[in-house]
C-alpha positions in Angstrom: -30.5 -34.5 -72.0 -31.6 -34.5 -68.3 -31.1 -37.6 -66.2 -30.9 -38.8 -62.6 -27.4 -39.6 -61.3 -28.1 -42.6 -59.1 -24.6 -42.4 -57.6 -25.7 -39.3 -55.7 -27.6 -39.2 -52.4 -31.2 -37.9 -52.5 -31.8 -34.8 -50.4 -35.4 -34.2 -49.3 -36.9 -30.7 -49.2 -39.7 -29.3 -47.0 -42.6 -27.9 -49.1 -45.6 -25.9 -47.9 -48.8 -26.0 -50.0 -51.1 -23.0 -50.2 -54.5 -23.4 -51.9 -56.0 -20.1 -52.9 -59.8 -20.4 -53.0 -62.9 -18.7 -51.8 -64.9 -21.9 -51.8 -62.8 -24.9 -51.0 -62.1 -26.6 -47.7 -59.2 -29.0 -47.1 -61.6 -31.9 -47.6 -62.5 -30.6 -51.1 -59.0 -29.5 -52.1 -58.2 -31.9 -54.9 -55.3 -29.8 -56.2 -53.6 -29.4 -52.8 -54.1 -33.1 -52.2 -52.6 -33.9 -55.6 -49.5 -31.9 -54.8 -49.2 -33.4 -51.3 -49.4 -37.0 -52.6 -46.8 -36.3 -55.3 -44.5 -34.4 -52.9 -44.5 -37.3 -50.4 -44.2 -40.0 -53.1 -41.0 -38.2 -54.4 -39.5 -38.4 -50.9 -40.0 -34.8 -49.7 -42.1 -33.6 -46.8 -45.2 -31.4 -46.7 -44.1 -28.9 -44.1 -47.4 -27.1 -43.9 -50.7 -26.8 -45.8 -53.3 -24.0 -45.8 -56.2 -22.6 -47.7 -56.5 -18.9 -48.1 -59.2 -16.7 -49.8 -58.4 -14.9 -53.0 -57.1 -11.8 -51.3 -53.8 -10.4 -52.4 -52.7 -9.2 -48.9 -53.7 -12.5 -47.2 -51.7 -14.5 -49.8 -48.6 -12.3 -49.7 -48.7 -12.3 -45.8 -48.8 -16.1 -45.7 -46.0 -16.3 -48.3 -43.9 -14.0 -46.0 -44.6 -16.2 -43.0 -43.4 -19.3 -44.8 -40.4 -17.4 -46.3 -39.3 -16.5 -42.7 -39.7 -20.1 -41.5 -36.4 -21.9 -41.6 -38.3 -25.2 -41.7 -39.7 -24.4 -45.2 -37.6 -24.6 -48.3 -40.4 -24.3 -51.0 -43.9 -22.9 -51.2 -46.2 -24.1 -53.9 -49.6 -22.4 -54.3 -52.5 -23.6 -56.4 -55.3 -21.4 -57.6 -55.8 -17.8 -58.5 -53.5 -17.7 -61.5 -56.2 -17.0 -64.2 -57.5 -13.8 -65.7 -60.6 -13.0 -63.7 -60.8 -10.1 -61.3 -60.5 -12.4 -58.2 -57.3 -14.1 -59.6 -54.6 -12.3 -57.6 -52.2 -15.0 -56.6 -49.6 -14.0 -59.2 -49.6 -10.4 -58.0 -49.3 -11.6 -54.4 -46.3 -13.8 -55.4 -44.6 -10.9 -57.2 -45.2 -8.7 -54.2 -42.7 -10.9 -52.3 -40.3 -12.1 -55.0 -36.7 -11.0 -54.8 -36.1 -12.7 -58.2 -38.6 -14.1 -60.6 -37.9 -17.4 -62.4 -39.2 -16.3 -65.7 -38.6 -19.5 -67.5 -40.8 -21.4 -65.1 -44.0 -19.9 -66.6 -42.7 -20.4 -70.1 -41.8 -24.1 -69.5 -45.2 -24.6 -67.8 -46.9 -23.2 -70.8 -45.1 -25.6 -73.1 -46.0 -28.5 -70.9 -49.7 -27.3 -70.8 -49.8 -26.9 -74.6 -49.3 -30.6 -74.9 -52.3 -31.3 -72.7 -54.8 -28.5 -73.3 -53.7 -26.8 -76.5 -54.0 -23.1 -76.8 -56.0 -22.8 -73.6 -52.6 -22.8 -71.9 -52.4 -19.1 -72.7 -54.9 -18.4 -69.9 -52.5 -19.5 -67.2 -50.2 -17.1 -65.5 -48.1 -19.8 -63.6 -45.1 -18.2 -62.1 -42.0 -18.9 -59.9 -39.6 -16.9 -57.9 -37.3 -16.8 -54.9 -37.4 -14.7 -51.7 -35.4 -15.0 -48.5 -33.8 -18.3 -49.7 -37.2 -19.9 -50.3 -38.5 -21.0 -53.7 -42.1 -19.9 -54.5 -44.3 -21.3 -57.3 -47.9 -20.4 -58.2 -49.8 -23.0 -60.2 -53.3 -23.0 -61.6 -56.0 -24.5 -59.4 -56.8 -27.6 -61.3 -55.5 -31.1 -60.3 -54.3 -31.6 -63.9 -52.2 -28.5 -63.9 -50.7 -29.4 -60.5 -49.9 -32.9 -61.9 -48.3 -31.4 -65.0 -46.2 -28.9 -63.2 -45.0 -31.4 -60.6 -44.4 -34.3 -62.9 -42.8 -32.4 -65.8 -40.9 -29.7 -64.0 -40.8 -29.5 -60.2 -40.2 -33.2 -59.3 -37.0 -33.1 -61.4 -35.8 -29.7 -60.2 -36.3 -30.7 -56.6 -34.2 -33.9 -57.0 -30.6 -33.2 -56.1 -29.5 -36.0 -58.3 -31.0 -34.4 -61.4 -28.4 -33.5 -64.0 -27.2 -31.2 -65.6 -28.5 -29.0 -62.7 -31.4 -28.6 -60.3 -32.9 -26.1 -57.7 -31.7 -28.1 -54.7 -28.0 -27.7 -55.4 -28.2 -23.9 -55.4 -30.5 -23.6 -52.3 -27.6 -22.8 -49.9 -26.8 -19.8 -52.1 -30.3 -18.3 -52.6 -29.9 -15.9 -49.7 -26.2 -15.2 -50.0 -27.0 -11.5 -50.7 -28.6 -11.2 -47.3 -25.4 -12.5 -45.6 -22.9 -10.2 -47.4 -21.3 -7.4 -45.6 
């Protein structure tokens, strides 16, 4: 079973938050605020935070900017993961992924099933890696952001989490780019 090894030192990560919405402003962004509060409470830093319209190119361009920024370790987006025609966040994420973390969507669905039952099938939450940066796309509701952070991401971004975690392999995420 998973656990936190208190004998190990905590290593904070730098996380950017991207809210995908045609209608919200930062003042009205409850999902982004939920993530920001949880990130800070866990001991990490919010490296940047933006709102972008539901436009695939704009989303993927912003992801690429943050992937190229050495001061950002993780990007979490919220919104645009549903099934409507304007929901293009998943496609934008997949445009930049080098590797997809397929199990993230599966585990998120399991967590969501406990909260919202079969409505969980409507989410297309996803995760991946590009340029040594972790990328996650979450649904746009504060509840979904809480569920993803509390049940999955908080543990995986804690270096002390055992048996394994995302932080311990961060130095090796871009090793293919450094090979000769």
